[in-house]
N, C-alpha and C positions, 0 to 999 in steps of 0.2 A: 519591436520598438519602431515607432513611426520615424520616418527619415528626418523630419524637421527637428527632432530633439535627440536623435541617437548619439551624435557626437558630443553634445553637451553632457549627457548622462555618462557616457563611457570615459570621457577625458577628465572632467572636473571632479566627478564623484566616485566613479567606479573603484579606483585604486585606493581611495582614502577610506571608504566605508564598504568594504567588499561584500559582507553578508547582506546588509540592507539593500545595496544596489543590485545584488544578484536577485534578490526577491523582487525588487521593483522591475527589473528587466523581464523576469518571468511573467509578472503580472501584466506588463504592458502588451503582451502578445494576445491578440483577440482570439476568442474561441470561434469555431465554425462547426457546422454539422459533421464534417468529416475529420475534425481535429479536436482532441481533448486537452490540448495544451493549456488553454486559458483556465479551464476548470482545475486541472492538476496544479497549475501555478498558484491559484488561490488557496487550494488545500495545503500545499507545501508551506506557503507563507503562514497560514493560520496555525498549522501544526508546530512550526518553529517557534512562533510567539507563545504558544500554549505549552511548550516543552513536551510535546507529544512526539517523541523522536521515533518511536516504532512506526507510527502512522506516517510520519514525515519520510522515513526511509522507504516504506512501501510505495508511497506516491512518487518518490524520486526514481525508484526502479521502473515504474511505468513511464515516467517522464523521459528517462534515458533510453527506453526502448523506442520512443518516438523521436527523440533528439539525441542519437548516439554520439558520444564524444563531446557533448556540450560542456565547456569549461565551467559554466555556472552550475549546471546540474552536478558535475563531478565534485566541485568544491562543496556544495551543500550536502552531497552524500558523505564527504569526509567529516563534515560537522555532525551529521546525524549519527554516523558510526562512532565518532569520538564520544558523543554524549550518551551513547548506549554502552560505553565501555569497551568497544571493539577497536582498540588502538591499532591492531594489525591491519584491519580493514581500512581505517582512516589513513594510515601511512601509505597503503597501496593506492588509494585514490589520489592523495597528494603527490605521490611518485609519478602517477600518470600525467598530472599537470606539469611536473618538472620535465618529464620526457617530451612534452609538447613544446618545450622552450619557453614556457610562460613563467611569470613571476608573481608570487603572492607573499605578503609579509605575514607568515603564519604565527609569528611571535605575538602580534597584536590581536590575534583572534582568541577571545576569552575561552571559547569552547575547546581550544587545544591546550589550555594551561596544564591539565593533568599529564600531558604527553611530553612536556618540555625537558624533563630530566632523562628521557630515553635517548640512547645514542642515535637512533634513527632520526630524531628531531634535528639534531645538529647537522647530520649528514644532509637532510633535506634542505635546511637553510643554506648550506653551501651550494647545493645544486640550483636552488632558486636564484641565489646571488650570481652564480655563473651565467645565468640567462640574461643578466643585465650588462654583460660585456659588449663593447662595440663590435659590430659586424658590418662588413661591406666597405667598399671604396667608392664613396659618393663624390661626384664632381659637380661644381656649379655649372649650370647651363646658361641661364640668363635671368635677369631680375627686372621687374617692373618698378615704376616709381610711385604709384598711387597707394598711400596707406589706407587701410580700411577697405581694401579691394575685396577681401574675403574670397579668394580664388577657390575654384572647385574642380573644373575640368580642363583638359588639355588635349588638343588634336594637332595632327601634322599633315601638311600637304606635301607628298613626295615629289611633285613636279616642281614647285617653286622653292621648296625647303622651308616655307613659312610655318610658324606655329600659331595656334589660336588658343587663347586662355579665356575662360569664362569667369565672370564675377557674380557672386550671389548678392552682395551688398550694393554694388553700384549698378546692377541690372544691365550688364553689357558684355560684349565679346570684343577682345582686342586681337588684332593681327600683329605678330611679331616678325618683322623682316630685317634680317641682318642685325638683330639685337635691338631694333627700334620698334616701339609699340605705337599703334594707331587704332582708333576706334573702327571696328568692323560693323557692328550693329549695337543698338541700345534700346532704351525704353520707348523711343519714338516708333520702333517696329512692334511695340506691344510686349516686349520682353519683361518678365518679372525677374526673380533671381534665376541666374543661368547655371545649369549643372553640366551634365555630360554632353560631349560633342564628338562628331566624327566626320572626316572628309571622305566624300565619295568622288575621288579624282576622275574616275571614268566618266561620270555624268556632270562634273563641274559643280558639285553641290557641297555645302557644309550643312550638316544636320545638327540641331541643338535641342536640348530639353530645357524647359523653363517652368517655374512654379512660383505662385504667390505665397510668401511666407514672411514672418515677422523680421527676419534678418535682412530683408531687402529694403532699400530706401523707399520712402513713400508708400509703405505697406498699407493697404486698405483692408481692414478686417472683413469687409463685405465680400472681398475676393478670396478669402482664405479657402484653400482647397482647389483653386483654379490652376490648371496646368495644361501644357500643350507641347507638341513636337513642332519645331520650326524648321523651314527649309529655305536656305539662302543661296544666292548665286555666289560661287566661290570667288569670282573675279572682283566684284564690287560691293558685295554685301546686300544686294537687292533682295527683299523678301519675296520668295516665290510661292510660299504656302505655309499654312498654319493648321495643325490638326489637333483639335482639343480632345481632352478625355471625355468619355461619355458623361452626359448630364444625368446622373442617377443619384441615389441616396448615399452611395459610398463616397469616401474621401479618396482623392487621388493626388499623387505628387510624382511626376516623371522626373527621374534623376540620372539616368544613363541610357545608352543605346549602343547598338552595333548594326553594321550594314552588311548584307549578304552580297554575293557576287552578282545575283540577278537584280539587285537594287532594292530588295525587301529591307525594311528597317524594323528592327526589333527594339522595343522600348520597355524599360524597367519602371515599374510603379512602386515607389517607396512605401506606399500605403496599400500594396496589393501585389498583383501578379505581373505578367508580361503581355504586352500588346504587339501586334504586327501591322505594319502599313505596307501592303503589297504594291508593286509597281502599278501606276495608273489608278490606284484606289483613292477614294476621296475621304475615307474615314478609317479609323483604327479599329482593329478587331481583337478581342481578348483571346489570347492564345492558350494560356495555362488554365487549368480548372479553377474556378472561383473558390477562394478560401484556402487553397492548398499552399500558397506562398503568402507570408505575412508582410515582408518588406524586401522586395526584389531590388538588388543593387547592381553590381557589375555584371555585364553580359559578354560572352565570347562564343564565337562559332568554331566548331571543330574544323580541322584542315579540309576534310572532304565535304563539309557543310551539312552533315546529317544531324549532329547534336548542337543544340544551343545551350551552353553552360550558363547557369543562373546562380548568382550568389545571393542567398536569402540571409539577410543580416543576422537574424536570430535563429535561423532554421538550418543553416549549413549550405552545402554545395549540391546543386541539382543539375541534371541534364534533361532537356526536353528533346525527345526523339521526334524530329520534324517529319519523318516518314510514318512512324506508327502513331504520331500525335499522342504521346504518352510522356508524363513527367516522371523521371526516375531519380532516385537519390544516388549520388556518386559516393561509392564506398571509400572510406578513409581508414587507414590503420589506427590502432589505439593510441599511437604516439604522434598523430598528426591532427592539428586543429584546423577546421575549415569554417569556423564561426567568426562573426565580426568582420567579414570581408566587405570592403567598399569598392575599390577599383578592381577590374579583372580584364586581362588581355591574354591572347594566345601567342606563344612564341614557339614556332615549330609544332611539336606535338604536346608541348608543356603548357600549363596555365601559370600565369604570374599574377599575383594579387597583392593589394595593400590590405592590411588588417589594422583598423584603428579602434576596435573595441576590445582589444586585449592588451595586456601589459607584459612585455613591451610592445608598442606599436611597431609594425615591421612590414617588410616586403618579402614575400615568400614565393618560391617556385614549386609548383606541384607537378611531379612527373607522373603521367598517366600510363596505365598498362595498355596492352594491345587492344583491349576492348573499348577503351576510351571512357569506361564507366567506373573505373576504380583508380585510386591513387597508389602508385607503387612506392613512392618515397617523396619526401619534401625537403627543401633546402631553404634556410633563411638567407636571403641575399643582402638584406640591410636591416639593422636594428640598433637602437641606442646610440644614434649618431646625431650630434648637434645640428647637422645640416638637414635633418629630416625629423622635425619635432611633431608635425601633424600631417601625415600624408593622406591624400584623398585619391583622385583619379590619376590615370597613367596612360601612356601610349608608347609605341615603339617607333624608332626611326634610326636607320643606318646601323642596325645591330646593337643599339643601345636602348635602354629604358629611360623615358623622360616622365617626370611626375611632379605634381604640386607638392612642395615640401612643407610649407607653413600656412595651412589653410586658415588657422586662427579661429575656428569655431568655438574653441574653449574660452575665448575672450568676450563672448556674447552670452547674455542670459536667455532664459526660455522665451522671453518676450522680444528678443532681437535687439536688446539694448547692450551697448558695451559695458562690461563689468566695471565697477568702481576701481579706479587706478589701473585699468588695463591699458597696456601700451600696444598700439597697433603698428605693425611693420609692413614694409613694402613686400609684395609677393616674391618668393624665390622659387625658381624652377631648377631642378637638379637632374642629373643623369647618372645612370648606373650601367656599367658594361654587362652584357649578357653573353656568357661564354658557352 
């Protein structure tokens, strides 16, 4: 799923029309020479429409071998098994989704109608319902005043205590000092919609990613696909540098970043892989193999700096070994979901993520094993809370997690226009204790 539409699909439509949107999400993944996902997605969709469930199941087995633990794939596998009369297999697949802490309204799925009288069905409904219980003690952090802000990213300066919040719609960054917001940078600096940011306090710099897209004010279709990494003086917002995506035939949309101890900046491309800007370099370099990541989102470095963790929105969680220059999949247990991750940060040896393409949207902590390449367990830190309706990116400060609570992507259509009757609210930033 391309970054500019991912939240619109996942929030407005995903939960309401699960099967159709699952197929749409699969179809939206581009195929590459090294990846059969696009081809398999098309075949799965066609087989489902033609009621060719044996072929659908066979393709789903291949799909899940490439995307292990994909909730979309598992749900469609349950449908394929149910339509083939394999109720036991369908219940097993649905049970795996319930174990992941996800919610699906299986009673509305026509394919499961023959299973509704089975005792396992009622049990599953209770388990799915339990996953909608509120989790986490979320506290208000601060609130901005401008409605229609469409906030996305948040960064923290440990020296001053100031926070920075990015706006996609208003094309600017605000600095929040003692609860009061002021403009730090805006479209006069060449900013389009602003996404992820991070403070490099050691070098006195704020890094930010920005991209031209319909949700930003004054969007020029001729600039669609333009994106860049921006470097600002942390003290006064002076623009110090702008590093554009390569001018090639591919589409690009920088959406998040992280900064290494040596000053290297790693940038996620929502329409592709991960780039790096080395200290003193004048241009970005593609780090991950072309075509292996479809929509890179949150990034985080391991404590010792060897691994760069990458959340691929529709592909799961990866680790790029900076020493071996190799992209590796992070292994997840069968009851842990690593798909639909937007924001990603490291806390100690753990990874903390926001997931906004699953139901319920939530904040999850992944505890890694000693290798750093496998998840030992996962804990939902926050979910189903009215203070956290649409989480996006996040940061840590003073032992707490700070995140954008109400991004409001769901209130805009695919062309960036507010939906009819949509009420826009001022941005809310919240915090969550990390024990």
